[in-house]
N, CA, C and O atoms as a DFTB+ gen file, in Angstrom:
604 C
 N C O
     1  1       0.842      -1.185       0.000
     2  2       0.000       0.000       0.000
     3  2       0.883       1.242       0.000
     4  3       1.813       1.328       0.802
     5  1       0.610       2.225      -0.895
     6  2       1.423       3.438      -0.940
     7  2       1.391       4.196       0.378
     8  3       0.414       4.145       1.125
     9  1       2.504       4.912       0.648
    10  2       2.678       5.576       1.942
    11  2       2.215       7.021       1.978
    12  3       1.417       7.379       2.843
    13  1       2.686       7.859       1.073
    14  2       2.380       9.281       1.162
    15  2       1.445       9.701       0.035
    16  3       1.378       9.037      -1.000
    17  1       0.721      10.803       0.232
    18  2      -0.227      11.247      -0.794
    19  2       0.485      11.819      -2.021
    20  3       1.594      12.344      -1.927
    21  1      -0.174      11.706      -3.162
    22  2       0.338      12.300      -4.398
    23  2      -0.351      13.638      -4.588
    24  3      -1.450      13.861      -4.079
    25  1       0.299      14.524      -5.323
    26  2      -0.336      15.790      -5.661
    27  2      -0.613      15.814      -7.165
    28  3      -0.379      14.827      -7.862
    29  1      -1.108      16.937      -7.650
    30  2      -1.452      17.059      -9.055
    31  2      -0.265      16.871      -9.989
    32  3      -0.411      16.321     -11.081
    33  1       0.902      17.323      -9.566
    34  2       2.092      17.164     -10.405
    35  2       2.480      15.693     -10.487
    36  3       2.859      15.209     -11.554
    37  1       2.388      14.975      -9.360
    38  2       2.656      13.533      -9.395
    39  2       1.697      12.843     -10.359
    40  3       2.103      11.968     -11.124
    41  1       0.431      13.235     -10.321
    42  2      -0.563      12.641     -11.221
    43  2      -0.207      12.926     -12.677
    44  3      -0.344      12.053     -13.534
    45  1       0.249      14.148     -12.959
    46  2       0.655      14.493     -14.326
    47  2       1.860      13.658     -14.754
    48  3       1.909      13.165     -15.881
    49  1       2.815      13.503     -13.866
    50  2       4.003      12.691     -14.181
    51  2       3.584      11.263     -14.491
    52  3       4.038      10.684     -15.477
    53  1       2.721      10.689     -13.658
    54  2       2.266       9.320     -13.895
    55  2       1.511       9.203     -15.216
    56  3       1.680       8.225     -15.945
    57  1       0.681      10.194     -15.525
    58  2      -0.070      10.164     -16.791
    59  2       0.884      10.219     -17.984
    60  3       0.699       9.501     -18.967
    61  1       1.901      11.070     -17.894
    62  2       2.880      11.166     -18.990
    63  2       3.671       9.869     -19.120
    64  3       3.944       9.414     -20.230
    65  1       4.037       9.277     -17.992
    66  2       4.772       8.005     -18.048
    67  2       3.901       6.889     -18.622
    68  3       4.409       5.990     -19.293
    69  1       2.587       6.941     -18.360
    70  2       1.687       5.948     -18.961
    71  2       1.646       6.114     -20.472
    72  3       1.614       5.131     -21.211
    73  1       1.646       7.367     -20.928
    74  2       1.615       7.638     -22.374
    75  2       2.918       7.218     -23.049
    76  3       2.912       6.620     -24.125
    77  1       4.043       7.546     -22.391
    78  2       5.345       7.260     -22.973
    79  2       6.342       7.015     -21.846
    80  3       6.907       7.958     -21.290
    81  1       6.550       5.769     -21.519
    82  2       7.431       5.427     -20.402
    83  2       8.891       5.737     -20.691
    84  3       9.714       5.753     -19.776
    85  1       9.218       5.981     -21.947
    86  2      10.601       6.273     -22.307
    87  2      10.873       7.771     -22.446
    88  3      11.939       8.159     -22.923
    89  1       9.937       8.604     -22.043
    90  2      10.122      10.047     -22.128
    91  2      11.330      10.447     -21.269
    92  3      11.527       9.916     -20.176
    93  1      12.123      11.376     -21.773
    94  2      13.288      11.810     -21.004
    95  2      12.842      12.657     -19.819
    96  3      11.757      13.239     -19.830
    97  1      13.693      12.717     -18.798
    98  2      13.374      13.540     -17.631
    99  2      13.252      15.011     -18.023
   100  3      12.423      15.734     -17.471
   101  1      14.076      15.453     -18.971
   102  2      14.007      16.846     -19.417
   103  2      12.670      17.127     -20.107
   104  3      12.046      18.156     -19.848
   105  1      12.226      16.215     -20.986
   106  2      10.940      16.394     -21.657
   107  2       9.796      16.346     -20.648
   108  3       8.865      17.149     -20.718
   109  1       9.868      15.409     -19.718
   110  2       8.846      15.286     -18.697
   111  2       8.797      16.546     -17.835
   112  3       7.721      17.042     -17.502
   113  1       9.974      17.056     -17.481
   114  2      10.034      18.300     -16.714
   115  2       9.388      19.457     -17.449
   116  3       8.710      20.284     -16.838
   117  1       9.594      19.520     -18.767
   118  2       8.968      20.566     -19.572
   119  2       7.452      20.476     -19.552
   120  3       6.766      21.498     -19.560
   121  1       6.930      19.264     -19.527
   122  2       5.480      19.076     -19.535
   123  2       4.845      19.423     -18.191
   124  3       3.712      19.902     -18.151
   125  1       5.562      19.188     -17.091
   126  2       4.993      19.452     -15.763
   127  2       5.583      20.709     -15.119
   128  3       5.287      21.025     -13.967
   129  1       6.406      21.408     -15.866
   130  2       6.997      22.681     -15.428
   131  2       7.874      22.542     -14.188
   132  3       7.804      23.345     -13.257
   133  1       8.714      21.484     -14.207
   134  2       9.695      21.282     -13.148
   135  2      11.049      20.992     -13.788
   136  3      11.131      20.646     -14.966
   137  1      12.097      21.136     -13.003
   138  2      13.421      20.789     -13.506
   139  2      13.556      19.272     -13.650
   140  3      12.799      18.504     -13.055
   141  1      14.525      18.866     -14.445
   142  2      14.788      17.443     -14.644
   143  2      15.078      16.770     -13.293
   144  3      14.596      15.668     -13.034
   145  1      15.856      17.426     -12.447
   146  2      16.206      16.878     -11.144
   147  2      14.973      16.736     -10.247
   148  3      14.830      15.733      -9.548
   149  1      14.091      17.725     -10.263
   150  2      12.872      17.656      -9.441
   151  2      11.978      16.505      -9.901
   152  3      11.373      15.819      -9.078
   153  1      11.896      16.294     -11.216
   154  2      11.101      15.176     -11.744
   155  2      11.707      13.849     -11.297
   156  3      10.983      12.952     -10.864
   157  1      13.034      13.718     -11.398
   158  2      13.713      12.495     -10.975
   159  2      13.432      12.206      -9.506
   160  3      13.143      11.069      -9.136
   161  1      13.518      13.243      -8.666
   162  2      13.268      13.063      -7.239
   163  2      11.832      12.613      -6.973
   164  3      11.595      11.761      -6.116
   165  1      10.879      13.182      -7.703
   166  2       9.479      12.785      -7.531
   167  2       9.268      11.335      -7.951
   168  3       8.564      10.588      -7.271
   169  1       9.871      10.932      -9.069
   170  2       9.735       9.547      -9.531
   171  2      10.342       8.596      -8.502
   172  3       9.746       7.570      -8.173
   173  1      11.525       8.935      -7.997
   174  2      12.157       8.089      -6.980
   175  2      11.298       7.994      -5.722
   176  3      11.189       6.922      -5.128
   177  1      10.687       9.106      -5.312
   178  2       9.810       9.087      -4.138
   179  2       8.587       8.212      -4.396
   180  3       8.181       7.446      -3.521
   181  1       7.993       8.317      -5.587
   182  2       6.824       7.491      -5.895
   183  2       7.201       6.008      -5.960
   184  3       6.376       5.148      -5.652
   185  1       8.438       5.704      -6.359
   186  2       8.911       4.319      -6.328
   187  2       9.030       3.848      -4.874
   188  3       8.555       2.768      -4.522
   189  1       9.668       4.673      -4.036
   190  2       9.834       4.323      -2.615
   191  2       8.486       4.164      -1.925
   192  3       8.302       3.261      -1.108
   193  1       7.543       5.047      -2.256
   194  2       6.243       5.053      -1.583
   195  2       5.266       4.021      -2.141
   196  3       4.154       3.884      -1.631
   197  1       5.665       3.305      -3.170
   198  2       4.824       2.230      -3.677
   199  2       3.847       2.601      -4.770
   200  3       3.042       1.763      -5.176
   201  1       3.891       3.841      -5.267
   202  2       3.013       4.221      -6.375
   203  2       3.520       3.651      -7.696
   204  3       2.734       3.314      -8.582
   205  1       4.825       3.550      -7.816
   206  2       5.443       2.896      -8.968
   207  2       6.124       1.659      -8.391
   208  3       7.112       1.763      -7.664
   209  1       5.586       0.490      -8.724
   210  2       6.095      -0.735      -8.111
   211  2       6.928      -1.563      -9.066
   212  3       7.506      -2.572      -8.660
   213  1       7.004      -1.170     -10.301
   214  2       7.800      -1.926     -11.253
   215  2       7.626      -1.365     -12.644
   216  3       6.796      -0.488     -12.886
   217  1       8.398      -1.870     -13.517
   218  2       8.336      -1.465     -14.912
   219  2       8.079      -2.715     -15.722
   220  3       8.722      -3.745     -15.518
   221  1       7.148      -2.620     -16.630
   222  2       6.770      -3.801     -17.385
   223  2       6.506      -3.434     -18.836
   224  3       6.291      -2.267     -19.165
   225  1       6.524      -4.414     -19.678
   226  2       6.197      -4.222     -21.085
   227  2       4.778      -4.714     -21.283
   228  3       4.429      -5.821     -20.873
   229  1       3.967      -3.888     -21.910
   230  2       2.602      -4.305     -22.216
   231  2       2.391      -4.230     -23.712
   232  3       2.943      -3.363     -24.389
   233  1       1.607      -5.123     -24.206
   234  2       1.256      -5.127     -25.620
   235  2       0.054      -4.222     -25.810
   236  3      -0.842      -4.200     -24.966
   237  1       0.021      -3.478     -26.903
   238  2      -1.151      -2.660     -27.202
   239  2      -2.175      -3.525     -27.912
   240  3      -1.853      -4.600     -28.417
   241  1      -3.393      -3.055     -27.946
   242  2      -4.458      -3.780     -28.626
   243  2      -4.145      -3.861     -30.118
   244  3      -3.294      -3.125     -30.617
   245  1      -4.829      -4.751     -30.825
   246  2      -4.535      -4.962     -32.242
   247  2      -4.740      -3.713     -33.079
   248  3      -4.106      -3.564     -34.124
   249  1      -5.618      -2.805     -32.641
   250  2      -5.813      -1.569     -33.392
   251  2      -4.857      -0.469     -32.962
   252  3      -4.979       0.665     -33.424
   253  1      -3.902      -0.783     -32.082
   254  2      -2.895       0.178     -31.645
   255  2      -3.308       1.017     -30.457
   256  3      -2.511       1.819     -29.972
   257  1      -4.536       0.858     -29.967
   258  2      -5.007       1.679     -28.861
   259  2      -4.412       1.188     -27.548
   260  3      -4.559       0.019     -27.194
   261  1      -3.746       2.074     -26.834
   262  2      -3.164       1.727     -25.543
   263  2      -3.990       2.305     -24.405
   264  3      -3.715       2.033     -23.236
   265  1      -4.999       3.101     -24.739
   266  2      -5.822       3.745     -23.725
   267  2      -7.297       3.587     -24.068
   268  3      -7.661       3.207     -25.181
   269  1      -8.124       3.887     -23.092
   270  2      -9.569       3.961     -23.303
   271  2      -9.900       5.438     -23.465
   272  3      -9.470       6.266     -22.663
   273  1     -10.652       5.762     -24.486
   274  2     -11.008       7.148     -24.761
   275  2     -12.498       7.365     -24.559
   276  3     -13.315       6.491     -24.849
   277  1     -12.834       8.536     -24.062
   278  2     -14.236       8.893     -23.883
   279  2     -14.387      10.387     -24.123
   280  3     -13.425      11.151     -24.042
   281  1     -15.611      10.782     -24.420
   282  2     -15.947      12.188     -24.563
   283  2     -16.996      12.513     -23.514
   284  3     -18.006      11.818     -23.398
   285  1     -16.756      13.567     -22.753
   286  2     -17.730      14.054     -21.779
   287  2     -18.365      15.306     -22.365
   288  3     -17.666      16.264     -22.696
   289  1     -19.678      15.303     -22.494
   290  2     -20.424      16.460     -22.979
   291  2     -21.027      17.116     -21.746
   292  3     -21.928      16.561     -21.118
   293  1     -20.529      18.294     -21.403
   294  2     -20.841      18.907     -20.110
   295  2     -21.696      20.153     -20.287
   296  3     -21.427      21.004     -21.135
   297  1     -22.745      20.237     -19.455
   298  2     -23.533      21.454     -19.340
   299  2     -23.258      22.044     -17.957
   300  3     -23.286      21.345     -16.944
   301  1     -22.991      23.364     -17.947
   302  2     -22.723      24.035     -16.675
   303  2     -23.968      24.790     -16.218
   304  3     -24.851      25.097     -17.018
   305  1     -24.024      25.084     -14.920
   306  2     -25.130      25.874     -14.385
   307  2     -25.086      27.293     -14.928
   308  3     -26.124      27.861     -15.272
   309  1     -23.905      27.863     -15.007
   310  2     -23.750      29.258     -15.438
   311  2     -22.639      29.326     -16.475
   312  3     -21.460      29.192     -16.148
   313  1     -23.029      29.537     -17.734
   314  2     -22.048      29.552     -18.821
   315  2     -21.034      30.684     -18.671
   316  3     -19.859      30.507     -18.992
   317  1     -21.463      31.806     -18.203
   318  2     -20.587      32.978     -18.156
   319  2     -19.627      32.936     -16.970
   320  3     -18.533      33.495     -17.040
   321  1     -20.028      32.277     -15.884
   322  2     -19.184      32.231     -14.700
   323  2     -18.792      30.799     -14.356
   324  3     -18.658      30.453     -13.182
   325  1     -18.609      29.977     -15.367
   326  2     -18.324      28.576     -15.134
   327  2     -16.860      28.213     -15.218
   328  3     -16.526      27.065     -15.513
   329  1     -15.969      29.175     -14.963
   330  2     -14.531      28.894     -15.089
   331  2     -14.041      27.920     -14.014
   332  3     -12.996      27.292     -14.182
   333  1     -14.785      27.788     -12.913
   334  2     -14.384      26.834     -11.876
   335  2     -14.427      25.403     -12.399
   336  3     -13.632      24.567     -11.970
   337  1     -15.339      25.112     -13.316
   338  2     -15.408      23.774     -13.915
   339  2     -14.162      23.525     -14.761
   340  3     -13.562      22.452     -14.697
   341  1     -13.781      24.519     -15.550
   342  2     -12.584      24.382     -16.397
   343  2     -11.343      24.230     -15.521
   344  3     -10.463      23.428     -15.834
   345  1     -11.262      24.978     -14.442
   346  2     -10.121      24.849     -13.528
   347  2     -10.059      23.444     -12.942
   348  3      -8.974      22.877     -12.816
   349  1     -11.195      22.879     -12.586
   350  2     -11.229      21.516     -12.066
   351  2     -10.783      20.499     -13.100
   352  3     -10.075      19.546     -12.775
   353  1     -11.197      20.702     -14.355
   354  2     -10.796      19.796     -15.434
   355  2      -9.289      19.846     -15.666
   356  3      -8.662      18.821     -15.934
   357  1      -8.709      21.042     -15.564
   358  2      -7.251      21.189     -15.771
   359  2      -6.446      20.350     -14.782
   360  3      -5.327      19.936     -15.085
   361  1      -7.003      20.100     -13.616
   362  2      -6.290      19.355     -12.577
   363  2      -6.305      17.843     -12.809
   364  3      -5.627      17.106     -12.094
   365  1      -7.065      17.376     -13.794
   366  2      -7.167      15.938     -14.075
   367  2      -6.242      15.615     -15.244
   368  3      -6.514      16.034     -16.369
   369  1      -5.162      14.885     -15.008
   370  2      -4.161      14.675     -16.054
   371  2      -4.657      13.896     -17.268
   372  3      -4.083      14.025     -18.350
   373  1      -5.693      13.103     -17.118
   374  2      -6.195      12.324     -18.246
   375  2      -7.059      13.134     -19.202
   376  3      -7.445      12.629     -20.256
   377  1      -7.370      14.377     -18.856
   378  2      -8.135      15.239     -19.764
   379  2      -7.191      15.657     -20.886
   380  3      -6.223      16.382     -20.659
   381  1      -7.483      15.190     -22.103
   382  2      -6.623      15.476     -23.252
   383  2      -6.983      16.807     -23.900
   384  3      -6.095      17.580     -24.258
   385  1      -8.272      17.081     -24.052
   386  2      -8.718      18.351     -24.623
   387  2     -10.007      18.788     -23.943
   388  3     -10.756      17.973     -23.406
   389  1     -10.245      20.086     -23.978
   390  2     -11.498      20.656     -23.478
   391  2     -11.841      21.823     -24.382
   392  3     -11.087      22.791     -24.471
   393  1     -12.978      21.731     -25.053
   394  2     -13.426      22.796     -25.951
   395  2     -14.688      23.435     -25.396
   396  3     -15.615      22.738     -24.983
   397  1     -14.721      24.770     -25.388
   398  2     -15.934      25.506     -25.075
   399  2     -16.697      25.608     -26.393
   400  3     -16.138      26.035     -27.403
   401  1     -17.967      25.219     -26.387
   402  2     -18.732      25.159     -27.629
   403  2     -20.025      25.949     -27.514
   404  3     -20.487      26.261     -26.417
   405  1     -20.596      26.266     -28.661
   406  2     -21.886      26.949     -28.703
   407  2     -22.994      25.905     -28.741
   408  3     -22.731      24.718     -28.930
   409  1     -24.228      26.350     -28.562
   410  2     -25.364      25.438     -28.598
   411  2     -25.783      25.020     -27.205
   412  3     -25.497      25.712     -26.228
   413  1     -26.461      23.886     -27.113
   414  2     -26.984      23.411     -25.830
   415  2     -25.890      22.991     -24.861
   416  3     -26.053      23.116     -23.647
   417  1     -24.779      22.493     -25.386
   418  2     -23.671      22.062     -24.536
   419  2     -22.770      23.240     -24.217
   420  3     -22.815      24.270     -24.889
   421  1     -21.955      23.082     -23.194
   422  2     -20.975      24.107     -22.838
   423  2     -19.555      23.654     -23.123
   424  3     -18.746      24.421     -23.645
   425  1     -19.248      22.398     -22.778
   426  2     -17.886      21.898     -22.913
   427  2     -17.905      20.509     -23.539
   428  3     -18.765      19.682     -23.238
   429  1     -16.940      20.279     -24.413
   430  2     -16.696      18.934     -24.926
   431  2     -15.297      18.560     -24.463
   432  3     -14.319      19.222     -24.808
   433  1     -15.213      17.490     -23.677
   434  2     -13.965      17.095     -23.040
   435  2     -13.584      15.701     -23.533
   436  3     -14.385      14.768     -23.467
   437  1     -12.351      15.571     -24.029
   438  2     -11.855      14.254     -24.447
   439  2     -10.951      13.715     -23.353
   440  3     -10.038      14.403     -22.895
   441  1     -11.206      12.485     -22.936
   442  2     -10.477      11.838     -21.851
   443  2      -9.727      10.640     -22.410
   444  3     -10.287       9.846     -23.166
   445  1      -8.462      10.511     -22.039
   446  2      -7.648       9.344     -22.387
   447  2      -7.184       8.726     -21.079
   448  3      -6.386       9.319     -20.353
   449  1      -7.683       7.538     -20.782
   450  2      -7.376       6.892     -19.505
   451  2      -6.878       5.471     -19.742
   452  3      -7.094       4.909     -20.816
   453  1      -6.217       4.888     -18.751
   454  2      -5.694       3.531     -18.923
   455  2      -6.776       2.461     -18.976
   456  3      -6.555       1.385     -19.534
   457  1      -7.957       2.747     -18.395
   458  2      -9.019       1.741     -18.410
   459  2     -10.369       2.410     -18.157
   460  3     -10.434       3.581     -17.782
   461  1     -11.440       1.651     -18.366
   462  2     -12.791       2.185     -18.198
   463  2     -13.076       2.553     -16.744
   464  3     -13.864       3.460     -16.477
   465  1     -12.446       1.862     -15.814
   466  2     -12.627       2.202     -14.403
   467  2     -12.170       3.617     -14.103
   468  3     -12.814       4.335     -13.337
   469  1     -11.058       4.017     -14.705
   470  2     -10.566       5.383     -14.492
   471  2     -11.493       6.403     -15.152
   472  3     -11.686       7.497     -14.622
   473  1     -12.066       6.052     -16.302
   474  2     -13.062       6.940     -16.943
   475  2     -14.229       7.157     -15.977
   476  3     -14.704       8.280     -15.807
   477  1     -14.679       6.085     -15.355
   478  2     -15.793       6.171     -14.396
   479  2     -15.416       7.071     -13.211
   480  3     -16.228       7.883     -12.766
   481  1     -14.190       6.927     -12.705
   482  2     -13.734       7.781     -11.595
   483  2     -13.721       9.246     -12.012
   484  3     -14.138      10.116     -11.247
   485  1     -13.245       9.520     -13.220
   486  2     -13.195      10.904     -13.712
   487  2     -14.606      11.442     -13.861
   488  3     -14.879      12.576     -13.467
   489  1     -15.516      10.638     -14.429
   490  2     -16.907      11.064     -14.585
   491  2     -17.496      11.425     -13.227
   492  3     -18.155      12.455     -13.083
   493  1     -17.254      10.570     -12.229
   494  2     -17.790      10.819     -10.887
   495  2     -17.212      12.122     -10.320
   496  3     -17.946      12.939      -9.764
   497  1     -15.909      12.309     -10.463
   498  2     -15.251      13.517      -9.952
   499  2     -15.815      14.768     -10.614
   500  3     -16.142      15.743      -9.937
   501  1     -15.929      14.736     -11.947
   502  2     -16.424      15.912     -12.681
   503  2     -17.895      16.168     -12.348
   504  3     -18.304      17.322     -12.225
   505  1     -18.685      15.121     -12.201
   506  2     -20.110      15.313     -11.903
   507  2     -20.322      15.972     -10.544
   508  3     -21.376      16.559     -10.302
   509  1     -19.335      15.881      -9.654
   510  2     -19.444      16.493      -8.327
   511  2     -18.946      17.941      -8.300
   512  3     -19.075      18.607      -7.273
   513  1     -18.381      18.445      -9.405
   514  2     -17.991      19.854      -9.447
   515  2     -19.255      20.690      -9.241
   516  3     -20.282      20.402      -9.854
   517  1     -19.201      21.728      -8.384
   518  2     -20.400      22.522      -8.103
   519  2     -21.024      23.165      -9.345
   520  3     -22.243      23.335      -9.394
   521  1     -20.230      23.520     -10.337
   522  2     -20.768      24.212     -11.504
   523  2     -21.330      23.315     -12.587
   524  3     -21.837      23.817     -13.590
   525  1     -21.257      21.991     -12.417
   526  2     -21.722      21.065     -13.457
   527  2     -23.204      20.764     -13.252
   528  3     -23.625      20.350     -12.172
   529  1     -23.988      20.981     -14.314
   530  2     -25.415      20.676     -14.265
   531  2     -25.700      19.268     -14.770
   532  3     -26.510      18.550     -14.183
   533  1     -25.025      18.860     -15.877
   534  2     -25.296      17.555     -16.464
   535  2     -24.098      17.106     -17.291
   536  3     -23.364      17.930     -17.835
   537  1     -23.907      15.790     -17.381
   538  2     -22.839      15.212     -18.204
   539  2     -23.422      14.062     -19.013
   540  3     -24.143      13.217     -18.481
   541  1     -23.106      14.039     -20.290
   542  2     -23.364      12.878     -21.124
   543  2     -22.003      12.319     -21.503
   544  3     -21.124      13.058     -21.946
   545  1     -21.828      11.018     -21.329
   546  2     -20.538      10.387     -21.594
   547  2     -20.669       9.437     -22.764
   548  3     -21.607       8.642     -22.833
   549  1     -19.714       9.525     -23.691
   550  2     -19.657       8.611     -24.828
   551  2     -18.302       7.924     -24.798
   552  3     -17.267       8.574     -24.942
   553  1     -18.311       6.617     -24.613
   554  2     -17.088       5.822     -24.598
   555  2     -16.729       5.457     -26.035
   556  3     -17.575       4.967     -26.783
   557  1     -15.494       5.692     -26.415
   558  2     -15.054       5.384     -27.773
   559  2     -14.896       3.877     -27.933
   560  3     -14.215       3.227     -27.140
   561  1     -15.525       3.334     -28.957
   562  2     -15.403       1.900     -29.248
   563  2     -14.213       1.616     -30.145
   564  3     -13.533       0.603     -29.976
   565  1     -13.956       2.500     -31.093
   566  2     -12.776       2.378     -31.957
   567  2     -12.529       3.717     -32.614
   568  3     -13.435       4.541     -32.738
   569  1     -11.295       3.924     -33.032
   570  2     -10.917       5.144     -33.738
   571  2     -10.702       4.777     -35.193
   572  3      -9.872       3.925     -35.508
   573  1     -11.453       5.422     -36.086
   574  2     -11.336       5.111     -37.508
   575  2     -10.595       6.197     -38.282
   576  3     -10.104       5.948     -39.383
   577  1     -10.511       7.413     -37.707
   578  2      -9.719       8.501     -38.286
   579  2      -8.987       9.167     -37.140
   580  3      -9.600       9.537     -36.139
   581  1      -7.678       9.321     -37.278
   582  2      -6.871       9.966     -36.240
   583  2      -5.849      10.847     -36.936
   584  3      -4.726      10.414     -37.192
   585  1      -6.224      12.066     -37.239
   586  2      -5.334      13.015     -37.915
   587  2      -4.580      13.807     -36.878
   588  3      -5.123      14.169     -35.834
   589  1      -3.332      14.074     -37.172
   590  2      -2.528      14.908     -36.289
   591  2      -2.966      16.355     -36.463
   592  3      -3.212      16.799     -37.585
   593  1      -3.065      17.098     -35.351
   594  2      -3.493      18.503     -35.454
   595  2      -2.464      19.334     -36.219
   596  3      -1.266      19.051     -36.193
   597  1      -2.962      20.359     -36.895
   598  2      -2.075      21.288     -37.593
   599  2      -1.318      22.118     -36.578
   600  3      -1.876      22.525     -35.558
   601  1      -0.084      22.363     -36.846
   602  2       0.730      23.171     -35.923
   603  2       1.155      24.440     -36.596
   604  3       1.848      25.258     -35.990
């Protein structure tokens, strides 16, 4: 059982390591806004505390998907003053994108998680945000088009 609590930066580090376990400490530091040394120390602490218990090789699914993807369609109580919902979403490392949209919905959020259980945990967490009125969740069954965004 892990010993000490993790914070948001630890969660971000773990999410990045899940995406790419071979990411360099410098690249990881750039993503979480810490120095390479600070990232190394956090990883070593999470190893000592039991959050990282080993390193393993996993095979991806036949379609190449290594994660479970879902879309959360969120309606807020107050569209104009609903920034607290966006702030809460920013703290969840598995949130890949969040778009503010027009129409009946307020936010379209794409989630990339290691499994459906984590999607359920995220849904529960987001549904408890004070500014959230309703959520519709769509679990991705397969990806048939995956274009890289223009830069």
